[in-house]
N, C-alpha and C positions, 0 to 999 in steps of 0.2 A: 238057589239063593240069589236074590236080585242084586245087581250092581246099579247104583244110581249116582250120577255125577251132578254137581252143582256148578254153574257158572253165573256170576252176578257182578253188579257194580255197587254192592252194598258196603265194601270195605270190611274191616274186621273189628271195628270199635263198637258196633251196635249189636243188637240181639237177633237181627233178622236171620242170619245163617243158623244160629242155634235153634230158633223157633222152627225153622223148616226141617232141620235134622231131627228134632224131637218128634215132629209130626210124622215124618217118614217112619221112624222107629215105632210109633204108636200103631201104624198100619202094618208095618213089616219089621218085626223085632229082629229078624236075622239079616236084614239088608246090610250090604256093604256100601257105605257112602263115601264118595271121593270128591274132594274139593278140587276142581280144576283151577279156578281162581275166583276171588271176590274183589279183585283190584282192577276190573275193567273201568275205564273212564266212564262217567255217567252218560248213558244213552248212546255209547259209541258202538254202533252195530258193526262196522268194518273190523274193529278190534276183536269183537266176539267171534266174527267169522274167521279171522286169521288164527286165533287161539284154538278154537275147536277143530278147524280144518286140519291143523297140524298135530292133533293128538287123539281124535276120536277113534281112528283106525287101530290104535294101540290097545283098545278095550275089546273084550270078548263079544261075540255076537249075542244080541239080546240085551246089551247094556242100554239103560234109559238115561238120557241126558236132559236135565231140566235147565232151561235157559231163562234166567231171571234178570233180563235187561229190557227196559222199555216195554213193560207188560200191560200197558193200558190198552184195552180192547175197544175196537170200533167195528162198524160194518165193513170197512175196507181192510182192516187189520184184525181179524178174529184170532182167538186162541185156537191152536191146532196141535195135532200130533202128526209128525212126519216119520215114516219108516224109510230108511235108506241104508243100503249096504248091510242089511241085517240088524241095524240098530234103530233106536227110537229117540226122537227129539220132541220135546214138549216146550212150546213157547208161543210167542205172538208172531203172526205172519205179517211182519212189517218189512220184509226184504232180507231178513237175517239168514234165511235158509239158502238163498242163492250165494251168499258169502261163504257158507260152510261147506256146501256140497259141490263136488266136481261137476261143472257144467249144469248145475241145478237139477241133476237127475235124482229121482226118488222112486221108490216102489209103491208107496201108498201114502195118502194124506187124508185126514178127516178133521172136520170141525169138532171142537170140544162142546158137546151138548150135555154136560154133567153139572148138576147143581152143586154149589158149595154149601157147607154146613154153617158157615159163619154168617152173621147179620150184616157185616160191612164188606165192602168190595174194593178195598185198597191194598190187599195183600194176596193177590191171585196165586202167587207161587206157593204159599203155605196152604191156602184154603181151597185151591182148585187143582193146580198142577200136581201136587203131591197125591191127591185123591186119584187122579188119572194115572199117575205112575204106579200106584198100588194096584189098580185094575189091570194094567198091562203086565205087571209082575206076577199077578195071580192067574194069568193066562187068558184073560178076556179078549176077544177079538176087537179090532179097532171099530168094527161096525156097531159095537155096543156103546162106543164113546160118542159117535156122531156120524153125520152123513159125509160122504166122500167129498173132498175138495180136489178138483181136477187140475188147478193151476196154483202155483205159489206166486206171491208178489215179487216183482223184480226188485233187486236190491241196489241197483246202480253201481255194480262192481266196475272199478276203473282198471282198464287193461293198458299195459304198455303198448306203444304204437311204433312200429318200425317204418322208416321211410328215408329215402335219399341217403343211403349209407350211414344211417344212424338209428338209434332207438331212443324214444322219449319215454321216460318213466317217472314215477313219483314215489315218495316215501310212504309206505303203508303201515309200518310198525316201528316203534322204538322200544327196545327191550329194557330190562332193568339195569343192564350194563351200559345203556345208551348207545348200543350198536344200532345201526340204521338199516332197516330191511326195505328193499324196493319191490315194486311189482314186476320187475324184469326177471323172467324165468331163465334157467340154464338152457332149456330147449330153444327159446327164442334167440338168446344170445348166440348160441353156436350156429343156429340156422342162418342168422344174418351175418355172422362174422366170416364164415367161409374161409377160415384159416388166416385172415388178415390181422395186422396189428390193430390196436384200438386205444382209445383214451376215454376214461370215465370222467366226466365233468361234473363237478359239484359246486353249487353256488356260482353259476356262470362257468367260467374256467379258472376261478380263484384257486380251487384245489383239484388236483388230478391224480388218477391212478392209471398205470399202463400195463398192469398184469393181474392175473387172477392167482391167488395163493391157495395153498392147501390148508394152512393153519394161521391162527392169529399171531403165532410166534415167528412167522416167516419174514417179518419186517422189524426194523428198529422201532424203538418206543416213540420216536417223533414222527413216524410215517403212518400214513393211512393204508389199511389193508383191505382188499376186496376178495371175498370168497363167495362160493355158493354153499349155503348152509344146508342142514338136513331138511329144511323146509323147501329147498329147491329154488330159492330166489336169490338174486344178487344182494349181498350184504356188505356194508362198509363199516369199518371199525378202526379203533386205535388200540394198539397193544397196551393193556393195563391202564387205559384211560377212557374217559367218557367223550366220545366223538360228538354226539348231538349237542350237548351244552357248550362244548369247547368252540365249535364253529357256528353255533346258532341254527342247527337244522331242526325243522319241525315236521309234523305229519303233513303230507301233501306237497312237500318241497320237491322241486323239479330236479331230476337226475337224468343226465344224457350220456349215452355211449356213442362215440363217433368212431367209425371204422376207416382205416387209412390204406390207400394203395401203396405200392412199393415206392420208396424214396420220398414219400410225402412227409412234410414236417409235422411233428406232433405238438399239440398245445402242452405247455409245462406250467405246473403250479405246485405249491407246497403248503404245508401248515404253518411254517415259520419263515 
């Protein structure tokens, strides 16, 4: 029985998701369809990458992921199927796969050379991607879908930068609780820290954090908390409050970690 996931920027007020699900079930009546999210910001490729990167490995091998964000096809950005870590991803090669896959590594990729049945070309997810997903679910090899694609488009992934006893990072995701997730990994943080004290600077040095907590409940309600979440990135939040809107943090905002030598004065800041 096929498992097919859907990730889109359609929202939930329109018919798009229902039309795609109905088409899947027409091809594969026994399919299990999982909505990862339909709340991606329109055309926001990094957000798709963050979302799928942190959940696709929870699915069984052979799962088919349909990515319905920025599906307009061109010579530079064709429709493709990518097989990676035993799973299949169907979407537009516009840089999205380098955001999803660790180090951009994949097992196989092919151009989609499958004609759609509809007369219009503005709903590729329903009219083309679903047809390809059904082919994969029925066991057809990727070579029946199209020719091999040797390289995937670079996606402009922004990495945190360590230098001069500091790490410069940016906000890459704001979740529904308005917790702020940066691109600073635990691995980079510990490697650069080398046991030293540190200060996390937010909005210049207007707000600061000087410790990593294990839980959101480790601080008072008025204090900012820093944790490494299950996603492995440095996350900033407020206990039972919305950090991003309270202090005006947006995607791509600069976050800095400064490491201190012994007896060095630490920058101080607070929310109030």
